[in-house]
Every structure is written in C-alpha cells, then in structure tokens.
N, C-alpha and C positions, 0 to 999 in steps of 0.2 A: 442419564439420557443411554441411548442404549449405543450398542457397540459398532464403529463401524464397520461393512464388511471388507474383506481382504482381496486388492485385486488377484485375478484369476494368473494361474500358474505360467498360462500361454503369453497372456498381456506382459507377464512379469519379464518372462522370458524376453519378450520382443524391445521389452525398454531397458534392457541386460545388455543384447548384442551390441559388440562395437563398433563405431564405425569403420570400411575399411579406409585401409591406409592407402594415400598416395606415393604412388614412387617418387622420389625426388626428383626435383627438373635438372639438377647436374646430371643423373645417374643416366635419363632419359634421350637427354641430349648426346653425351658420351658413345650408347650403344649406336644410337643415329649417326654421329659421324663413324665408325667402324663399320657399319656397314656401307655407309657412303664411300671408303675407303677402300673396301673391298671391291665393292662395284667397279669401282675405277681401276685396280690392278685388274680383274678379267676383264675388262675393255681393253686396255691398255696390252696386255698381253696377246688378245685375239687378235687385234688389229696390228700388230706388230707381228705376229707371225703372216698376215696376210699380206703386210708389206714384203716382207722377205721372201715369202715363196712367190709374189708376183716380181720381186725384182730377177730373181732366180729365174724365174721363167723366161720373161724379156728378155735377159740376155741369153738362155738357152737359143730362144726362137732367133735371135739377130744371129749367133756363129752356125745357123742352120744353112745360110745363104750368104755370110758375110764373114771371110777369112780374119783370124785373128791376127791384128796386128800386132800385141805380144801378150805375153802373158807375166802375172808377179813374177815368178824364179827367173823369165829373162830380164828382165828391168833389176832385179838385184844382183846377177852376174855383170850385166852390163854397166852398170854401177861399179862392180868390184873389178871388174875388168878392163874398162874404161871401152872397148868395144867387143863385138860376138859375132860370128859366122851364121849367117841364116838365109836360107831364099826358100818362100814360099813356091813349090808344084802341084799340080792337081797332081790327082790320083791316078787319071790315064795318062800320065809322064811320069811313070815310075814303072818301073818294069813288073809285072804283076808276082814274079818270085819273092820282091823284095817283103810285098805284102802278105804270101802267104809262111815266109821267115820268121817275120815277125809272129805273127799268129802262132804258127809252131813252137819257137820258144816262149811266148809270156801267156800264150790262152789257147790252148788245140782247141776247147772246146766253146772258141766265141759265138759260133755261130749258134749254138744248144740254149744257150742261155739268156737272161733278159737286163744282163748287166751285174749281176752279182752270183758268183758260181759256188750255190750253197755247199755243195759234194767237196769240193776243194776248201773252203773255208774250214768244214766240218775235219777232214782232213787233218788240215793244220793245226787246229784246235787241240786235236787228239796225239798227234805229235808234237804238241808242245812247238810248233814253231810260228813267225810269223808268215807273212807274204800272203800268199792267195786270194791277190788282186788282179784282177781282170785289165785287159785292155780299157775296158769302158771304166773302170775304180782312176786309172792311170790317166787318162787322157782326161777326167775331173779336176782331180790331183792339178795336170800341170796345167791346164788351159784356167784354170777357175781359183785352183788354191793356191796354197804355199808348200813348199816340202816341209820336210821332218817329220820326226815320231811324235805323234801325240793326237791323244785322243779325242778331242772334239773334232781335229781334222778330219780322221777316220767317221766319223759320226757325220759330219756333214759329207764328205764322200758319199759314204753310203743312202745316204736321204738325197743326193743331186742323182747320183747314177740312174737310177730307176726314170729319172725325168728325163734324163739324156738319152736315154733308149727309148722313150716314148716319142720324143720329136725327133731325134737324127738318127737315118739308115745305118747299118752295121757301114755300109761303104763310107757314109762322112765319118763316122767314129775312125775307122783305118786309116784316113785320108789325114784329119786331125790329129793323129799318132804320130804318123810319119812325121808330119811337118814340125811337132812342135816337142820331139825327145832331143833328150843328149844324147849325143854320140861322141864328145869328146869336151874338155874344159872350154866352154864358151862354141862348143859347136853343136848346132840347133837343127834339126829336120836332117831330113833323109839326101835331100840334094847338096848341101856343103858338107854333109858327111862323104858324099860318093866322092866331091872333088876332093876333100880334106886327105882322105886314106888312098885312095886309087887316080885321082885325075881323071873321073870318066862323070858324066852326069847320072840322075836314078833312074833314065829308062834305058841306061846302058850296060846295069850291074848286072854280072853276072850271076848262077846259082851259088858257085863259090861265096863272089863279096859277099852278096847279100845274105847268107848264113852267118859270116863273119859280122856284120854289121846288127844282125840279130844277137849274136854270141855276147855283143859286148854293152848292151843295154842295159841288162840290171847295176853293173857299175862300171859306168862308160869313163871314170876318170882314173881308175886304175886296171882298166884293160885296153887293149889296143889292137884294130882291127889288119891295120897294116904289118904289124911286127907281134903276132900272137903267139902267147904262151902255149904251151902242152895240154894245158885247159882251154884254153879258146880253141885251139886245134879241134881238140877232142868235143867239146861242147858245135862246134861246124858242124861238123861229121854227123852228129845225133840232130840239128835241127834241118838239114837238108834232106836227113831221112822223113823227119817229121812234116818236113814242108809237101814233098813228094806227096805221104801218107794221105793228108789231108786234101790233095788236089783228087789222088784216087776216090774217096770215100767219099767226098761230096760236103765234106764240112770247111770248104773255101767259097762256096757258091753265094754265101751274103754279102760277100763283099768284094765280090767281083762277077756280079750280074746287076 
C-alpha cells in the first residue's frame, strides 16, 4: 500500500490551536459588582453635593429677606447661660458710625473684596498668624456655623462666603453682622450691647461709644466697652481714625447706600 500523505502544516497548526479560555463566571460577576458599586458611590457623592449646595442656597436666600431668629452659637449660649440678651434692629436704626467702626476695626477693605480678602490671607500666612477673616466670613460663621478652631469649619466657611456675597448686599451683610455679633457674655447684637454698656439705643451711639464696641469684638468676653483697659482705649482711638478715613475715601459707600 502506498504511504498516506501527511496533512499540511497550516492544517496541522489549525488543528492544534487551543480553544480560547472562558473567564470564570465568578470573576466576571465580581467585576460587574465592583463597577456597580463605583457607579453608586459616584451618584451618591454627586447628588449629596447637590443636596448640600441646594440647602445652603435656600437657607442663604431665606436670610436675604428674613432676619435669623437665632443662630447655633446663640442656642448653645442660651442653653449654657439659661438666658441671653438680644434685640434685632434694622440697619436704618443703627448709628452710621457704628457700621463704619466695625468695618474699620475688622475689615477695612470690606467694599473692595468678594468675601475673601486674598491679600490679607497671604499676609497672615507669611507672618505665621491666624485670622484674616473678613466680615463676610464672620457672618457666615456666626449665622450658619459653629465656633471653635477647626479646618472643617474653615473650609465650609470659605466655600459658603462667596455664595452669601453673591446673594446678599454688602449693606445686608453688615446689618446681619451687627445683629448677631457677641459683645459680652450672653449679649448679642449692637442694640443689646448699646443698652448693656451705655444705656442708650443703637441709633444714639456716639463715635467714641461705637468705636469702643468695635474694639471689644475680637474678644468680647475678656474686654469691656464701659470699663476699657489701656489697650482697648488705644484701639478705640485707632478705630475712630479708621472710621473717619473710610468715610472720606469712599470705602464705606457699599454699605451706606
């Protein structure tokens, strides 16, 4: 018998090619589960951020027209002290020199920035100091947030401040500031402070009295407007000069008109 012909090399290779391996079903299911979890986390984070922003936006819009009935810090102090002194007054019923005094004391460039004073922040960082909070930042802290030093609060404050600047007028920001700031232990707002220290209404404050109240704002529990220390007296004189300066150079126009 004749010898049978051997199959061609190509046919031989084709016949010997191994079949593709199928991925185990369990591994495929695991990969699918991981992808679904990642999509769920992304959606949760996105919609959570939307919800938080919407809440902050609505709350800020509300206080553009309605005066805050209280604040988180006031509630905490009322619980600790049992009672607090506070009476809201519109900015029209506050002596104009009072607004100029707090701006001169706390944020002389208030009319020139959009909520965060970048130059002041850079200067504070270079000097290795804290502070540099604008009046707008302090209003956000006093009206919406809690007191105390923490990076989380400062981060929220920095994000929330431009939102308030976009919604509230500068005049409204000063009005809120003067009505929620603490001037002594349990004494909130300039009307309560004017009566507490001087026995007058906020509308009747003199330049010296207004500067005294502004001078104690960084540390109202350790300074007194009615019995000022040498430091407070010196700071009062500086604030009076600053208030006159910003009135003369136009840096008070944004909250006086």
